[in-house]
Every structure is written in C-alpha cells, then in structure tokens.
C-alpha positions as CSV (number, residue, x, y, z in Angstrom):
1,S,11.6,-17.8,-17.1
2,L,9.4,-14.8,-17.3
3,M,6.8,-14.8,-14.5
4,V,4.3,-12.1,-15.1
5,A,0.8,-12.3,-13.6
6,P,-1.9,-13.4,-16.1
7,I,-4.8,-11.3,-17.2
8,G,-8.2,-12.7,-16.2
9,G,-10.6,-13.8,-18.8
10,V,-11.6,-10.8,-20.9
11,G,-9.8,-8.4,-18.6
12,A,-7.3,-7.5,-21.3
13,F,-10.1,-6.7,-23.7
14,D,-11.9,-4.7,-21.0
15,A,-8.8,-2.6,-20.4
16,I,-8.3,-2.0,-24.1
17,G,-12.0,-1.1,-24.5
18,Q,-11.7,1.5,-21.8
19,V,-8.8,3.1,-23.7
20,S,-10.7,3.2,-26.9
21,G,-14.0,4.3,-25.3
22,A,-15.7,1.1,-26.4
23,T,-17.0,0.4,-22.8
24,G,-19.3,3.4,-22.7
25,G,-17.3,6.3,-23.8
26,A,-17.1,7.9,-20.3
27,S,-14.0,6.1,-19.2
28,K,-11.0,8.3,-18.3
29,T,-8.5,5.4,-18.1
30,S,-5.2,6.2,-19.8
31,A,-3.5,3.8,-22.1
32,G,-0.7,3.4,-19.6
33,D,-3.1,2.5,-16.8
34,A,-4.9,0.0,-19.0
35,F,-1.7,-1.7,-20.0
36,G,-0.6,-1.8,-16.4
37,K,-3.8,-3.5,-15.4
38,M,-3.4,-5.9,-18.3
39,L,0.2,-6.8,-17.1
40,E,-1.1,-7.3,-13.5
41,G,-3.7,-9.8,-14.9
42,L,-1.0,-11.5,-16.9
43,E,1.2,-11.9,-13.9
44,S,-1.8,-13.4,-12.0
45,K,-2.6,-15.9,-14.7
46,Q,1.0,-17.0,-14.9
47,H,1.2,-17.5,-11.1
48,H,-2.0,-19.5,-11.2
49,A,-0.6,-21.7,-14.0
50,S,2.6,-22.2,-12.1
51,D,0.7,-23.2,-9.0
52,L,-1.3,-25.7,-10.9
53,L,1.9,-27.1,-12.5
54,S,3.4,-27.5,-9.0
55,Q,0.2,-29.4,-7.9
56,A,0.4,-31.6,-11.0
57,M,4.0,-32.4,-10.4
58,T,3.4,-33.4,-6.8
59,G,0.2,-35.4,-7.7
60,D,-2.1,-33.0,-5.8
61,L,-3.9,-31.9,-9.0
62,T,-6.7,-34.4,-9.9
63,D,-7.7,-32.7,-13.2
64,V,-4.7,-31.9,-15.5
65,H,-7.0,-30.1,-17.8
66,Q,-7.1,-27.2,-15.3
67,Y,-3.4,-26.7,-15.7
68,M,-3.6,-27.0,-19.5
69,V,-6.4,-24.3,-19.6
70,A,-4.5,-22.0,-17.2
71,A,-1.2,-22.4,-19.1
72,T,-2.9,-21.6,-22.5
73,E,-4.7,-18.6,-21.0
74,A,-1.3,-17.3,-19.6
75,Q,0.4,-17.9,-23.0
76,T,-2.3,-16.2,-24.9
77,S,-2.3,-13.2,-22.5
78,L,1.4,-12.9,-22.9
79,E,1.2,-12.9,-26.6
80,L,-1.5,-10.2,-26.5
81,A,0.6,-8.0,-24.2
82,T,3.6,-8.5,-26.5
83,T,1.6,-7.6,-29.6
84,I,0.1,-4.5,-27.9
85,R,3.6,-3.4,-26.8
86,N,5.0,-3.9,-30.3
87,R,2.2,-1.9,-31.9
88,A,2.7,0.9,-29.4
89,I,6.4,1.0,-30.1
90,D,5.7,1.0,-33.9
91,A,3.3,3.9,-33.5
92,F,5.7,5.8,-31.3
93,N,8.5,5.3,-33.9
94,E,6.2,6.4,-36.7
95,I,5.3,9.6,-34.8
96,M,9.0,10.3,-34.2
97,R,9.7,10.0,-38.0
98,M,7.0,12.6,-38.8
99,Q,8.4,15.9,-40.0
100,V,6.9,19.0,-38.4
C-alpha cells in the first residue's frame, strides 16, 4: 500500500495559496516546494491514520472515530495531491503541444 505522509488540516491549501500569491502576494515559494510540502503533510497524515489503525486493532484506541477522521483526512489529502499532479501534467502536455 502507498504510505505517504498526510497533509495537515488546511496545509495543502496554504501551500497552494503561497504558489498563487493568495496568502499575501509576497511569498516566493515555488510550485515544486509547495507540492513537496503538501506531500510531506500527506505522508504524515497517512502515518497518523496507520498508527491509529494499529491502536484500534490492538484495542488500545478507545475512540474509533479518531481513526475514521484521520483515515478520511489522509484519503482526501491523497485525492487532492493526485488531482493537482494530474492538472500539472495536463498543463505541461498542453504547453508542449503549443507551436512556437
């Protein structure tokens, strides 16, 4: 299974906002840096969900809702990262098809 750290809360949107200038316009974060930070957050969320699943399986987790929320956050973050990657690839392919 793919184990990539999850993105925290609105961290993905913060990274995207820095690229677009929506967080104040003075940010010099590149798209690559923002995407890298987003992937780091994704990996973190997935590890957290995995840890909670292990606790649930051993009976150490008293509130199963914690796992459900963490798993949903990780899944949503992965879907966002995949969508952004696909859009970037589509944009690159469109640029490559342009005639100069």
